[in-house]
C-alpha positions in Angstrom: 41.8 5.2 132.9 38.7 4.6 131.0 38.3 2.4 128.0 37.4 5.5 125.9 40.4 7.3 127.2 42.7 4.3 126.2 41.2 4.4 122.6 41.8 8.1 122.4 45.5 7.6 123.6 45.9 4.7 121.0 44.5 6.9 118.3 46.9 9.7 119.2 49.9 7.3 119.4 48.9 6.0 115.8 48.9 9.6 114.5 52.2 10.2 116.0 53.6 7.0 114.4 52.3 8.1 111.0 53.8 11.6 111.4 57.2 10.2 112.3 57.0 7.9 109.3 56.5 10.9 107.0 59.4 12.7 108.5 61.6 9.6 108.0 60.6 9.5 104.4 61.2 13.2 103.9 64.7 12.8 105.6 65.6 9.9 103.4 64.7 11.9 100.3 66.9 14.8 101.6 69.7 12.4 102.2 69.4 10.8 98.7 69.6 14.2 97.2 72.7 15.3 99.0 74.2 12.1 97.7 73.3 13.1 94.2 71.5 10.0 93.8 68.2 9.5 92.2 65.8 11.7 94.5 62.8 9.2 94.3 62.5 7.0 97.4 61.6 3.3 97.0 57.8 2.8 97.2 56.6 2.6 100.6 56.8 -1.1 101.4 54.7 -0.5 104.7 51.8 0.6 102.6 51.7 -2.6 100.7 51.8 -4.6 103.9 49.0 -2.4 105.3 46.9 -3.0 102.2 47.4 -6.7 102.5 46.9 -7.2 106.2 45.2 -4.0 107.4 47.5 -4.1 110.5 50.6 -2.5 109.6 51.5 0.2 112.0 48.6 -0.6 114.5 49.2 -1.0 118.2 47.1 -3.6 120.2 45.8 -2.2 123.4 44.0 -4.5 125.8 41.4 -3.2 127.9 
């Protein structure tokens, strides 16, 4: 597997992680609505960490 292929695979995995995170947030909102709780979900703590460190949700792949 070439370095470029590894980079492309890492980018694809990162997109999948982000997609799954969005699905999780949606499911949590739906669950809150079913429980007749406040439908707003807590702010995304992952984003705060991502802004501070710029490494949240990343995967290190060594070539």
